[in-house]
N, C-alpha and C positions, 0 to 999 in steps of 0.2 A: 221373061225367062222362059227356057224350055222346060226345065221341069218345075216350075213353079208349084204346081199340084202337090208333087211329092216333095218338096219343101215345105210347103205349109202341113202337110199330114205329120213331118216328122216334129215341127214344132208343135202341134197340136199333142202331140202325144209325149213329149218332153214337158210340156207347160200346163197342159191342162187335165192330164191323167191323174187319177188319185193318186197321192204318195206321202211321204213320211214327212217331206219338206213342203211348206205351204207352195199354194202356186205364187203367192205373190214374190215369196223368196227366190225360187225357181226362176220367176220373170226378172227378177233385179239381177241375180247373176247372171243370167243369160245376156241381159242388156249393158252390164257393165264389162263384160269380157268382149261382146261385141263391139264396143265404141273402142278397147283395146286392141282389137284385133283390126281397127280400120273402118269398120262399120259405121252406118248412120244412126244406130237405135240411141236413143236419148237413155241412160239409166237413171230409174227412178231411186228416188231417196231412201228406200226401205231395206236398203241391205245393210245388215247390222256393221259396225264397226270392226267387231270380231271376225268375220267373213272375208271382210274386203281384200285383207293379202293374201289368204288362201285363194280368192278368186283370181285376182290378179296374177297369181303365181301359176295358176292353169292356164290363164289366157296367154300369157307372154313366155313362160319357160316349164311347161308341162312336164318335161322330163326331170325337172329339179323337185318335184313333191316327192315327199318321203313319207316313211310311217309316222317319224315325229310330227309331222303336220296334220295327219289323220288323228295321232292321240290327241294332239291340242284342242281339234276341235269336238273330239269325242268327252274330254274333261270338260268342256266349255257347254256341253248339255246337249250336243247333237248325236244323235242315233249314227250307225254306221249306215241304214240305209238313207237316211237325211243326207251324209256326206256324199253318197254316191250320186244319187238325185242333183245335190248342187254341182258337183264334179261334172257330171254328163250337161247339164245347163250351161256351165260355163264353158266347157269345150266345146259344144255347139256354136255358142254365140261367139265365140272366137273363129271358129271355122267359116260361119257365114258371113262375118266381119271381112275377113280374107279373101271369102269367094268375092264380096260385092266390091272390093276393092280391084281385085284381077278382074274382073268383069268390066269393070269402069276403064282400068289402062287399056284392054282390049277393044273397047269403044273409042278410046281416045281422050276421055273424058279429064 
């Protein structure tokens, strides 16, 4: 891939930088959303059931995320910063899944 180094730097920043959400949780959100976006990452089993519907919504229909979704996560014990980090990880995962699928189509795979 032409910009693989930039993609890896972005992944490292989202997944490995210190944050309010654990690295494992960010990785799980990214992997689940990546798979929903058509990517080949296998999601780990560590994504809590309470977060799965939110990650799915971000990956499939981000425009449908509402304040009520965020409030529900906050009431469930997630901080606003953690919700933001999970959202970014899920968004990136879905985007990279779609990129992977699009590049495969261009190659004729």
